N, C-alpha and C positions, 0 to 999 in steps of 0.2 A: 268927540269922545275918542280918546286914544284906544287902539285895539291892543289886546293882550294875546298871549298864545292860546287862551281859552276861546277866543272869538273866531271861530271858523265853522265852516259848513262841510261836514264829511261828504265826500262824493268820490265816485270812481274816476280813474284817469280818463276813461272814455267820455264821461259826462263833462269833466273839466275841459277836455279838448273840444268837445262839441260846443260848449258855451263860449269858449275863447274864439272859435271860428265864427260862431254866430255873431259875436260882438263886432268882428271885423266887417261883416256884411251889412250891419245895421247902421243907419245914419243917426247918431245921437248917443245919449248916455245910457239908454235902456236896452237890455238884451232882447226883451219882448215888448216893443213899444205898442201903444194903443193905436187904433185905426187912424186917429186924427192927431198923432203925436203924443208926447207925454208918456206916462206909464200905462200899462195895461191894467184895466180894472178887474176886480174879482168877477163881475158879471160876464166878462169876456173870456173867461178861462174854461170854456167848454172842452177845448182840446186837452187841456191839462187834466180835467176831471175824467175825461174818457181814457186818457193814458193810465191814470190811477186804477181805473176799473179793469183795463186790459192786463195790468200788472198784478191784479188780484187784491189790491188794497181797497177794501170796501169801507174802511173807517177813516180814510184820509181824504182831505179836501184842501183846496187852496185856502179856504177860510181857517181850517185847523192849523195849517202851516203859518198863516199870518198871525194867529193868536199865539202860537208857540214862539215865533220870532219876537213878538212884543214882550211876552212874559219872560223870556230868557234875557232880553235886554234889561228889563226892570229888575230881575233877580240879580243881575250883575252890577246894579247901581246906576243904570242910565237914568238921566233926568226925564221926567214925564214929557217935557217939551221936545226933547230929542226924539222920543218915541213917536210923539204927535207928528213931527215933520217926516220921519221915516215912513210912517203909515199913510201920510198924505191927508191927515185930518185938518180941516180948515180951522178948527177951534180946539184948544187943549181940553175944553170941557167934554168934547166927544171922547177923547182918549181917556180922561178921568172916569167917565161913566162906564166905558167899556171894560176898564181894568180895575175898577174900584174894589171889587171883591179880592182880587189878587193882591193889591196894595195893602188892604186891611189885613189879610192873612199873613203877608210878609212882615208887617209891623208887629203883629201879635207874636210871631215866631221870634223876632228880635227881642221883644220885651221878655219873653220866657227865657231865652238864652241869657240875657243880661241878668235877670233875677237869679237864675241858676248859678251864674258865675259869681255873683255877689255872695250867695249862700255858701258856695264852695270856698271862697276866699275867707269868709268869716270862720268857717269850720276849721280850715287849715291854720288860721291865726291862733286858734285855741289849742292846737296840738303842742305837746311838750317838745 
């Protein structure tokens, strides 16, 4: 999926520098690899959760961030299979179940917008 100017993660220069330096010291493609290689799992994010707490963020978790990441991708038109792979789900069914409500809500919004656009077009066509 090609990236647009809207596909970015806001961060401070300090965080960006820290992540880039961390990437140089890690062997592999992940900035925070799991203990046995591959990516770090949500269950292993105790340090991240503790950092949120120290920063005073009581309603933020790695799970919230993961869900936000996925829903933003879907809202920008990403294919469910792309989201599946990025989240590391073995089956697309897992991703579909997890984001079913979001996908249904987005589809309903699209239908409402489409219906409104048709009504406005019909109304305009009857103007003198």
